[in-house]
FITI-767947 format. One line per field, with one value per residue (C-alpha): x, y, z. Coordinates in pm, whole numbers, plus 50000, padded with zeros to 5 digits. Example, Ala and Ser with C-alpha at 12.3 -4.5 7.8 and 13.67 -1.06 7.14 Angstrom:
// residues 2
xx [51230_51367]
yy [49550_49894]
zz [50780_50714]
END
This chain:
// residues 313
xx [83817_84067_84112_84453_84449_84726_84779_84974_85122_85295_85597_85741_85717_86013_85901_85700_85378_85298_85142_84769_84507_84517_84893_84865_84617_84872_85063_84748_84605_84922_84901_84539_84623_84917_84739_84393_84262_84520_84404_84043_83999_84266_84162_84340_84376_84559_84636_84677_84827_84978_84758_84803_85132_85119_85027_85314_85571_85421_85441_85807_85889_85725_85944_86257_86170_86116_86484_86687_86953_86724_86773_87148_87119_87226_86990_86682_86438_86622_86605_86237_86106_86328_86510_86229_85959_86159_86312_85994_85774_86014_86026_85652_85555_85796_85644_85335_85103_85116_85204_84877_84682_84858_84789_84420_84380_84559_84361_84030_84134_84300_84007_83761_83968_83992_83638_83535_83860_83828_84075_84205_84263_84613_84765_85050_85218_85355_85532_85710_85979_85894_85571_85780_85905_85553_85399_85675_85650_85273_85302_85614_85750_85707_85654_85280_85242_85168_84791_84839_85015_84797_84732_84764_84410_84436_84765_84633_84327_84552_84767_84463_84349_84667_84753_85045_85083_85018_84785_84502_84339_84370_84402_84663_84653_84342_84312_84441_84785_85067_85175_85455_85647_85736_85944_86016_86279_86304_86509_86456_86830_86892_86617_86738_86992_86704_86652_86907_87017_87314_87227_87368_87664_87723_87582_87305_86949_86623_86475_86103_86143_86289_86086_86293_86115_85763_85876_86055_85740_85532_85781_85778_85397_85382_85655_85443_85118_85285_85421_85779_85751_85961_85788_85870_86022_86121_86311_86314_86596_86640_87018_86953_86722_86915_86664_86674_86911_86968_86795_86882_87194_87047_86715_86880_87106_86824_86548_86652_87007_86954_86782_86485_86192_86252_86304_86437_86585_86720_86625_86746_86456_86653_86906_87186_87178_87471_87563_87451_87812_87867_87626_87580_87815_87756_87546_87321_87202_87132_86925_86713_86691_86326_86232_86405_86240_85893_85958_85846_85477_85527_85803_85758_86009_85792_85480_85650_85778_85452_85260_85497_85444_85066_85070_85281_85066]
yy [90783_91060_91336_91451_91827_91954_92325_92502_92849_92997_93219_93430_93296_93509_93464_93677_93666_93623_93313_93287_93149_92815_92777_92444_92270_92080_91943_91849_91671_91464_91379_91271_91046_90892_90816_90734_90426_90451_90782_90846_91165_91418_91783_92086_92422_92662_92991_93288_93627_93723_94025_94203_94378_94380_94749_94865_94673_94792_95154_95107_94943_95228_95478_95275_95246_95623_95678_95772_95529_95226_95141_95120_94869_94511_94219_94439_94146_93970_94286_94352_94002_93793_94035_94289_94031_93833_94125_94330_94061_94029_94402_94452_94157_94257_94606_94626_94778_94514_94236_94279_94260_93933_93793_93881_93716_93400_93375_93388_93122_92891_92888_92830_92536_92379_92452_92084_91939_91671_91583_91274_91455_91547_91861_91855_92190_92243_92576_92738_93003_93313_93139_92926_93236_93382_93065_93011_93376_93345_93025_93085_93444_93639_93969_93896_93820_94174_94228_94588_94482_94504_94151_93994_93853_93705_93533_93395_93258_93068_92934_92822_92606_92394_92146_92240_92603_92847_93128_93250_92909_92800_92441_92442_92062_92091_92150_91961_91798_91880_91551_91671_91970_92004_92308_92381_92631_92759_93066_92995_92942_93305_93444_93246_93529_93738_93500_93668_94027_94180_94338_94666_94486_94299_93978_93794_93868_93728_93880_93931_93734_93433_93119_92880_92867_92816_92570_92368_92370_92244_91965_91859_91847_91649_91411_91318_91301_91081_90841_90932_90906_91168_91433_91405_91718_91710_92008_92012_92179_92230_92282_92571_92753_93048_93083_92720_92618_92301_92298_91973_92087_92430_92309_92028_92283_92528_92303_91937_91909_91549_91450_91348_91521_91552_91316_91593_91532_91768_91631_91728_91741_91767_91514_91686_91647_91563_91926_92094_92126_92383_92633_92532_92801_93062_93378_93210_92956_93237_93434_93122_93048_93157_92853_92627_92811_92747_92385_92221_92244_91990_91784_91406_91390_91620_91418_91088_91214_91373_91063_90842_91044_91039_90660_90624_90847]
zz [72408_72473_72219_72099_72041_71817_71876_71603_71624_71321_71303_71025_70672_70552_70193_69951_70154_70520_70665_70603_70847_70664_70725_70917_70685_70475_70773_70963_70659_70626_70996_70965_70673_70859_71187_71049_71223_71501_71644_71537_71740_71653_71661_71512_71684_71454_71627_71393_71474_71137_71062_71395_71320_70942_70914_71136_70933_70604_70720_70815_70482_70291_70476_70402_70033_70018_70090_69779_69904_69912_69545_69608_69892_69829_69904_69910_69888_70169_70382_70303_70350_70574_70802_70840_70903_71157_71347_71308_71458_71749_71818_71782_72001_72279_72272_72491_72232_71960_72203_72389_72063_71975_72323_72302_71962_72074_72397_72214_71963_72218_72460_72177_72054_72401_72520_72502_72638_72907_73187_73004_72673_72553_72404_72154_72090_71737_71701_71409_71415_71620_71723_71959_72138_72157_72302_72556_72657_72710_72910_73116_73120_73442_73262_73250_73622_73741_73748_73631_73309_72996_72871_73218_73228_72878_72957_73286_73105_72863_73146_73345_73054_73068_73342_73563_73455_73736_73635_73859_73902_74266_74141_73861_73839_73624_73253_72953_72984_72746_72586_72356_72221_71852_71759_71393_71281_71636_71739_72110_72151_72052_72273_72573_72604_72738_73029_73255_73284_73469_73801_73929_74080_73751_73897_73716_73819_73688_73374_73325_73000_73182_73100_73312_73653_73519_73251_73518_73730_73438_73367_73732_73735_73411_73527_73828_73629_73365_73630_73559_73180_73000_72790_72417_72263_71896_71754_71373_71184_70811_70768_70529_70772_70923_71208_71328_71608_71814_72153_72331_72515_72590_72732_72924_73088_73157_73289_73296_73423_73536_73207_73418_73253_72879_72591_72368_72023_71757_71414_71066_70819_70494_70372_70178_69801_69578_69508_69831_69944_69668_69822_70187_70322_70052_70052_69793_70047_70296_70045_69986_70357_70361_70156_70406_70694_70554_70452_70777_70692_70411_70574_70582_70869_71080_70998_71084_71417_71532_71422_71615_71932_71883_71859_72172_72390]
END
């Protein structure tokens, strides 16, 4: 019987403490309970990169707090936890030094998790926050293609393990097949602005961060392998999460203009309460946005949707 591998990659917690290696345990346990009997062989692969750049961000925060002006700044906790962690992770990953360390850690964990995968097994990608950007960058960005670039071999090894992604493997139609995408609190919409850059004559030219060509190629390969069946993509949004954005229209425009390859849906995970309208557009809701951003790991809506896709595959 085929195995369903569920690969998790975390993002930024934006709360008092960073994500810990056990970050996916609660969601995976709920999934196991929901699909027990229907899907007896479901395996977890929880990628963890949270410690790699912690020291750099801590050093920066210590310098900021040493300023005599810091005590006069408004929203200090919001600056220290939510803004610094999110923007800091982005800046550090994009930099080559820390980015390569993240890539190496993820390669080791991913290949270990998939070492027993068979051709008929399936891979479900569940990404949170900045983890979505990291995973899509690893799988699809051209900035890793140059053999001289640090991290190239690690990225190619990850790509070679997945069907339809072109790394160094002369036969890319090997490896485990992606069966669904699940993005939670995703900022991919913001980072899509990196996909093109103005050329010298002010015309658009390809960016090394552009994920579009390789993602399109993967979707084409999967469309053929799945006999024309669309690939499920569920994008989960808590309305109070300041980092979450809709993706359906964006991704359709970028990679699926004919709506041929993707069954993509933007889904709200939190039904508004009786008094939510009092705070939904206020600074108070923004300050507490970190709670919303971390809520997906305990969300019944997320569990129901992933379970539904698992049963259909």
